[in-house]
SELUMMI-194763 format. One record per residue: z, y, x of N, C-alpha, C in turn; residue in three letters. Coordinates in steps of 0.05 Angstrom, whole numbers, plus 5000, padded with zeros to 4 digits. Each point is the difference from the previous one (the first is absolute). Layout:
BEGIN
ZYXZYXZYXala/...
***
This chain:
BEGIN
839464448504497150014999498949725007met/498049924985498749745005497150055009thr/499149865020497250015009499149715004leu/498049924985498949735001497250015013ile/499649815019497449965012498849754988leu/497850034987498749784985497249955011phe/499449745004497349925009498449934975asn/498650204989498549974975497649825004lys/499849794983497649835002497650144986pro/497649915007497550084988500349954970tyr/499050184983499949964971502550064985gly/502050125014502650074986500050304995val/500650084976500350284993502450135013leu/499850255008502350145012501750134978cys/500749854980501850104979501349754988gln/502150054984501649784990498949894973phe/498250154987498849904975497050055001thr/498549844985497150024998499350114973asp/499050255000499350144975497249934990asp/498549845015497249954992499849834975ser/497750014987499649844976498649745006thr/499249965025498649755008502049795006gly/499149795014501849785007502350115018pro/502449894997502350105016499549965030pro/500950205016499849995029502849995012arg/500349885023502649995013501050285007pro/502650054997501250265006502349975020thr/501250225008502349995018502349844988leu/500149994973502249864986499949705007ala/497649895007499849725007501349945027ser/500650215016501049965027502750135005phe/500650234987502350155007501850034976ile/502549905003501949994978502250215003asp/499450225014502050205005499550244981arg/501850044981499750234981500350275014pro/498550204990500450275009498450095024gly/498349825011498350075023497250044990val/498650195013497350074992498350035025tyr/497349944998498350025023499850285011pro/500150035026499550255013497150005009ala/498250094982497249995006498849764986gly/497449955005498649794986498449835021arg/499249774991498349835016498249874980leu/497350035003498149914980500349704994asp/499149934977500149724991498749815020leu/497750095012498649845019500850045029asp/502350135005501150045026502649845002ser/500749945025502449845005501950155019glu/502449915002501750095022502450174991gly/500950175018502650144997500050194977leu/501949964982500650194979503050055002leu/500850265000502850075001500950074972leu/502449914993501250074974502850105005leu/500850204985502650135004501150104974thr/502650055000501450124977500650295007asp/499150115022500550275010497550174996asp/500150184981497750174993499150185024gly/501850105016499350165023498549845021arg/501049765005498749825019497249924989leu/499949944975497549934987497950225004gln/500850254996498250225003499250045030ala/501849965018499450035029498049795009arg/500249764989498249785007497250054987ile/500050074975497550004984498550275001ala/501450225003498650264998498450055026asn/497450064997498350045023500850245017pro/501550194989500750235017501949935023arg/501349774998501849915022498549855021phe/497449934995498249875020501349765014lys/501449844984501249755011497749815008met/500049905025497849835008500149734986pro/497749904992499749744987497949855016lys/500749765009498249855017499049754985thr/497449965001498749784986498549825020tyr/500049744994498349815014497649964981leu/497650065010497750024983497849825010val/499149814984497749845007497650144988gln/498050065017497650154990497649825005val/498050064983497449875003498550125023glu/498749835016498550095023501850025025gly/498750105021501350025026499750285010asp/501750194990499550285006500450075029pro/498150175010500250095027502150225002ser/500750085024501950235003498850254987asp/497450045003498750234987500349994970ala/499949764988500349984971502850064991ala/502049945018502850054993500850295005leu/498550155016500750275007500450184976glu/498349994980500550184976502749954987pro/501049755001502749954989502150155016leu/499650025026501950135017499950314997arg/497750104991499750294997500650094971arg/499749824981500250074972497449944987gly/500149874976497549924986499750174975val/497650094995499550154976499749814976lys/501950034981499949844976499550194976leu/499549894977499550174976502350204995lys/502449925007502350184995500850165025asp/498150025019500550175024500249845026gly/500550145021500249895027502849875003leu/500049755011502649875005501250115026thr/502649975003501250065025499149795021leu/500050075025499249795020501949764999pro/498849775004501549744999500149895029ala/502149855005500049855025498749734994glu/498049925016498549764995499649855026val/500549744999499449835023499249724990glu/498149885015499349734995502349825009arg/500549784984502149825008498949714997ile/501449825013499349714996500849934971asp/498949784990500749914974503049954998thr/501450144982502949974998500849734988pro/502449925007501049754989501450064973asp/498449994979500950064973500049764983leu/501450014978500049804979497149984989trp/499249774989497449984987500050174974pro/497750124995499850164975499049824978arg/501150044976499249854976499150214979asp/497450014993497849845010499250095029pro/498849815014499150085028497850215000pro/499850145022497950195004497449845001val/497950114987497449875000498950005029arg/499449775010498949975028497049974998tyr/498650165017497149985001499249955029arg/498649775004499349925027498350205014lys/498350144985498050195012501150285004ser/502550054991501150275003502749985015val/500150125024502549985015502150194987pro/502549965008502150184991501950045024asp/501750204998502050045021502550134987cys/502150025016502550114991500650265014trp/501150194985500850265010502950054993leu/501450165017502650114993499550294994arg/500550094976499550284992502750124990ile/500650235012502450154991499150274989thr/500950054975499450254986502650144994ile/499850264994502350164994499750154974arg/498449894983499850104972499649764983glu/499850024974499849774984498350044975gly/497550065005498150034978499549734987arg/499050004976499449764986497949845015asn/500649755007498249825014498850125025arg/501650165014499050165022498849835023gln/501549805009499049845023497449864992val/499849894977497649874990497650194999arg/500650244990497850204998499250105028arg/501950025019499350095027498349795014met/500749754999498449805014497349974988thr/499850024973497449994987498350245008ala/501250245004498550245007498749985028ala/501249835017498849965027498349755001val/499549884977498149774999501349735005gly/502749984998501349745005502149964978his/499149904977501849974977502449815006pro/502250064988502549845004499749744984thr/500749785014500149744987502949924993leu/501850085017502949934996501650235011arg/502150084985501650235008503049924997leu/501450015022502849935001501650245012val/501750124983501750225011502249865016arg/500250075025501949875018502550175005trp/499750274999502350175008499850264985gln/502450104992500450274989502250135016ile/499450225014502150125018500949795019gly/502649955002501249815018500349724987asp/499549974974500449754987497449835002trp/500449745006497749825003500449744984thr/497849854998500149744987501049785018leu/500650075025500849795019502149824989asp/499549744999501949804991500349974970gly/498350144984500249984971497549844990ile/500549774989497849834990498850124975ala/497549934994498650104977501649934975gln/500450204982501549964975503050015004gly/500950055024502950025006500850295004glu/502650054999501150275005502649985014trp/500850225012502750035012500850294999arg/502750045001501050275001499950115028glu/499450255002499950135027502850075008ala/
***
């Protein structure tokens, strides 16, 4: 069994080929030369961080299927300076168009020591921002972004740091290692 931990850069598709008709976009093939492995779950084009790839279908299902409720932890830069009261709905569950989310673990954190993002996050002198650590146990489409927007603090940058016990610790952007 192979399990790869990959630090996906911003703007990279979570697949090995680009089926779009527009200009070509970078894919996993630009970074990973290991045949027979496939992503266990997805990470949006505009999100960065930990992506797991495996050649084991059962492990892939355990990681990606929401019924297993594997925790996924994100470092999230949000617009504004949310109060504890503003973060409380995230901890209880947020009503989205596709229903109520499960409660998330949320805490304010100091600005993490991350690689620079290319392109950089738009900085506005008149609008503060802050960083949160958010752990969810489901994986709806763009869930963390929709949750922070629902409480009035849109996501500016999203980095998945951990899935279950696997973390990005020591893996540079665009690099991978076997677990």
